[in-house]
Each structure stands twice: as C-alpha cells, then as structure tokens.
C-alpha positions in Angstrom: 9.6 -13.0 18.1 10.1 -10.6 21.0 8.4 -9.9 24.3 6.6 -6.5 24.5 5.9 -4.3 27.4 3.4 -1.6 28.2 5.2 1.1 26.1 4.8 -0.5 22.6 2.3 1.5 20.5 1.2 0.4 17.0 0.3 3.0 14.3 -0.9 2.2 10.8 1.0 3.8 8.0 -1.6 5.6 5.8 0.7 6.3 2.8 1.7 2.7 2.0 0.0 0.4 -0.6 -1.6 -2.3 1.5 -0.8 -6.0 0.7 -3.4 -8.1 -1.1 -5.5 -10.2 1.3 -5.4 -13.1 -1.2 -1.9 -13.8 -2.4 0.4 -10.9 -1.9 3.4 -13.1 -2.7 6.1 -11.1 -0.8 9.7 -11.5 -2.0 12.5 -10.2 0.3 16.0 -9.4 -0.8 18.6 -8.0 1.6 22.2 -7.2 2.3 23.9 -6.0 5.4 22.5 -2.4 5.0 19.3 -2.5 3.0 16.2 -4.7 2.9 13.9 -4.7 -0.1 10.5 -6.3 -0.3 8.0 -6.5 -3.2 4.4 -7.7 -2.9 1.1 -7.6 -4.7 -1.1 -4.7 -3.5 -4.8 -4.8 -2.5 -5.9 -1.8 -4.5 -5.0 -2.7 -8.1 -3.3 -6.1 -7.9 0.1 -4.8 -9.1 3.4 -5.1 -7.3 5.0 -2.4 -5.2 8.6 -2.3 -3.8 9.5 -1.0 -0.4 13.1 -0.2 0.5 14.3 -0.1 4.1 17.6 1.8 4.5 20.2 1.2 7.2 18.4 -1.9 8.2 19.9 -3.2 11.5 17.7 -6.3 12.0 14.8 -8.0 10.4 12.4 -11.0 10.9 10.4 -12.5 8.1 8.1 -15.4 9.0 5.2 -16.4 11.1 2.5 -15.9 12.2 0.1 -16.1 9.2 -3.3 -14.6 9.2 -5.0 -17.6 10.8 -2.7 -17.6 13.8 -2.2 -13.8 13.9 -3.6 -13.5 17.5 -0.3 -15.1 18.6 1.7 -12.1 17.6 2.7 -10.0 20.7 1.4 -6.8 19.1 -1.9 -8.2 17.9 -3.7 -6.7 20.9 -2.1 -3.3 20.2 -3.7 -2.7 16.8 -1.4 -4.8 14.6 -3.6 -6.7 12.1 -3.1 -8.8 8.9 -2.7 -7.1 5.5 -1.2 -3.8 6.6 1.8 -1.6 7.2 2.6 -0.3 10.6 5.2 1.5 12.8 5.7 0.5 16.4 6.6 3.4 18.6 8.4 3.0 21.9 9.4 -0.5 20.6 10.5 -3.2 23.1 12.3 -4.9 20.2 14.4 -1.9 19.5 15.2 -1.5 23.2 16.1 -5.2 23.4 18.4 -4.8 20.4 20.2 -1.9 22.1 20.7 -3.9 25.3 22.1 -6.9 23.4 24.6 -4.6 21.6 26.0 -3.1 24.8 28.9 -5.6 24.8 30.3 -4.2 21.6 33.4 -2.1 22.3 32.1 0.8 20.2 28.5 0.5 21.3 26.5 3.7 20.5 23.1 3.9 22.1 22.2 6.9 19.9 22.0 4.6 16.9 19.2 2.6 18.5 17.3 5.8 19.4 17.3 6.7 15.7 16.1 3.2 14.5 12.4 2.7 13.8 10.4 -0.5 14.0 8.4 -1.2 10.9 5.9 -4.1 10.4 4.3 -5.3 7.2 1.7 -8.1 7.6 0.8 -10.5 4.8 -1.5 -13.5 4.3 1.2 -16.1 5.3 3.9 -14.0 7.0 5.0 -10.9 8.8 8.0 -8.7 8.0 9.5 -6.8 10.9 12.4 -4.4 10.2 14.5 -2.2 12.5 15.8 0.5 10.1 16.3 4.2 9.8 13.9 4.8 6.9 11.7 3.2 4.3 10.7 4.4 0.8 8.0 3.1 -1.5 9.4 2.8 -5.0 7.3 2.8 -8.1 7.5 -0.6 -9.7 6.9 -1.8 -13.2 5.7 -5.3 -13.7 4.7 -8.4 -11.6 6.4 -9.3 -8.4 8.5 -12.1 -10.0 9.7 -9.6 -12.7 10.9 -7.1 -10.2 14.1 -8.8 -9.0 16.4 -6.7 -11.2 14.7 -3.5 -9.7 15.1 -4.9 -6.2 18.8 -5.7 -6.8 19.4 -2.2 -8.1 18.0 -0.8 -4.8 20.6 -2.8 -2.9 23.5 -1.5 -5.0 22.2 2.1 -4.7 22.6 2.4 -0.9 
C-alpha cells in the first residue's frame, strides 16, 4: 500500500463489467509485461477477462470489503465492487522516483502509465499499466485459464 497526497483523484470506469458483490472469485495471471484478471460479474453472474498491457507494477491483496476504509483512497471515492482509475496518482509518482537510480531511467514512461484499481469482496487489484482491455469471455472463471494464458502470449 502506498501513501497518497492531495493530488490523487479517483474516477469510476463506466464501461467495465462490475465484480459481483457476493463471490467474484478473481483469478490473476501475469508475466513481466501483461496482467490478466478474470472475475464473476455483478450483472449476469458470468466471468469477464480484463487484460492490462505494459504493466509496470501491480498489487493484489487486502483490504477486503469489511476493512475497506483502511485503503488510502477510500475517502476519495474508491469503494468495493468497482473499477476505477486514479488520476494524478501518488503511487505512479513514487514508482518514478524509485526508478531514478536506473542508468537508463526515462521519466516519460511514468507519465504514460495509468493507475487502475479493481475492488472485489476479499481483495483489491491495483495496476500501473499503459492500457486495459475488456475481453469477451466464454465460460466460468475456472474455465478461462487457457484464454487468460493466450492473452499473455499475444502481447
């Protein structure tokens, strides 16, 4: 978890299938460039796949919905069972600062990254990536691993 400052602004993503508030059962699969998540949606109880491309960093874990108030962005509009973008992200600025020791550090990369947050019943996924795409999925979440793996190989 990171510390935020007064610049962080949370915006809900209106075009993303929302996670089920019951048991969204998220599954995360990642390599060094791509992060793929599948979860059960709130609208029809089927699974969806979201693919984050050029993923620089991610965090998947607490808080759950019962301790959600402890998330640093909870007071900025972040809530359980949603998909969000954090603009003017402290986390992205912190990632850039920590990378400055790299001999080929390029601050422009960090200006292009975007901070995405998906909130579930028992966990939160935060991802610093260039883009995300919602992919049409066929089947239940446990059956989607081959489709998720295919997204890793197609980057």
